[in-house]
Every structure is written in structure tokens, then in C-alpha cells.
C-alpha positions, 0 to 999 in steps of 0.5 A: 889343321885344313880339312880335305873332302878326297882320301890320301894315300901314302907309302907308310905310317910315318907319312901317315903320322906327318899328315894327321897332323897337318890334315883332317881327311882319311888317310890310308898306307900302301905298305910301301910295295906291299901295295903290289902283293895285296889284293884286298887294299888294293881293292879298298883303294879303288872303292875309296877313289870311287867314292871320294877320290884319292890323293897319291902322296908318295915320297919323291925317290925312285921307290915312291914314284913305282908306287905311284906308277903301280897305283896309276896303272891299278886305279882309273885316272878320274878318281885320282888326284897326284901331290908331290914333295919337292926334291928335299935333300936330308934325313928324316929325324927318327933316322940315323942316315938318309935313304938311298937317294938322300932325299926327304919322303912326306914325313919329313915335310913341314907343314906348310909344305905339304898343305902347297903340295895338297893345293896344286894337287887340286885337293878340295879344301873346306868348303868346297864339297860337304863331307858325309855327316851321318858318321858311323861311330864306335858306339854304333859298331857296338850297338851293331854287335861289330865290336865289345860282344862275345861274337863280334869278331865273327860277325865283323869278319862276316861283314868284312868279307861281304863288303869286300874289306881286306880280312886282317884290318883293324877295328879301326881302319875297318871304321875309317873304311866304313865311313868313306864308304857307307853312312850308318843306315846302309851299314845297318841294313848291311849287318841285318843282311847277315 
């Protein structure tokens, strides 16, 4: 597994699962075309892009390019890198039939192809930049009252509203996003101000 400094955005959960087996990097999803209606998720992608850079890694079919072009227009270009997978015809193992254009998506790419695509996109691999060391953990969320407590759900929602995170984020997704944008002391300060 290789460590990458930038966050990566993919179309959906199967793409995310495939990448998570190959790279150690934050991986976010667009929910396909859902990103075009989800202003909160788009705002989060913009913030992550500014904080650490964002690699757009969509499928090579028409739908993938529509999503990629939408993100190109919605996020400042200096914060984006674009990874392109090759056109490979076939179907993913989990599917009974190939997609509309008959091409494999990100989820169907072997690990060496994924790494090559990321290298060609200009991703910063381990050693090229330092990642934050003061990571926020699940234990930290408990200690700050954001999970595991009587009013933790209320406090967590209040925090998410304050910092502009999508309302329906899971606790794990919130933890990942917090680690992209804040360190522990910044989170502690935010919680104290609630």
C-alpha cells in the first residue's frame, strides 16, 4: 500500500473500496451525479481541495467525464489533479453485465494500473510531503463529547453545522473529514466554543 498526501474523490463506494486496498489516502465519494445536487458535499470537497489537494479519479466513460468536468468547474483548478484510467473493455466481477459503454471503471482496475494513474496525475507519494501527525481519533471524539455520550449526537450535529459539514455524514466520514481539515487542538477549540 502506498501513502498519498492528497485526498482522492471517486464516483462511488465500489471505487472507494478498490482504492482503499491500494492507497493510504482519504477517499471521498461524489455519489455519482449526486454531487450536482449536494451542495454540502461539494462544499466539503472544496475545503479538502484547498487544505491538501484533491485528485479527481472518475471512470473513463461518459458519466465519469461529466462528473469530472462538473468538479473542474466547481473547484479552483490549482487545487485539483486529474487521474485518468485507461479504456479497458469488460465488466466488473460484481456485475452481471458490462456498463453502458462496456468499459471497466476505477473499481475494475488492477492495483498497478491505479498506482500508475496516480503517478501520472502528479500525486505526492510518501516522502514527498509530511502528513499531519496530530491525528484526531475516535477516542478523542469520545473525550470531547462528540460520540458515546448522552448528548453527543446533538453536539456532533451542532459542530457539523458550525463547520459546514454535510448534515448526514456518518461518524466515520466526519472523523475522516475532520482529519483532513483540522488537528486535535483546533477541534478542541471548536468544541469549547459550542
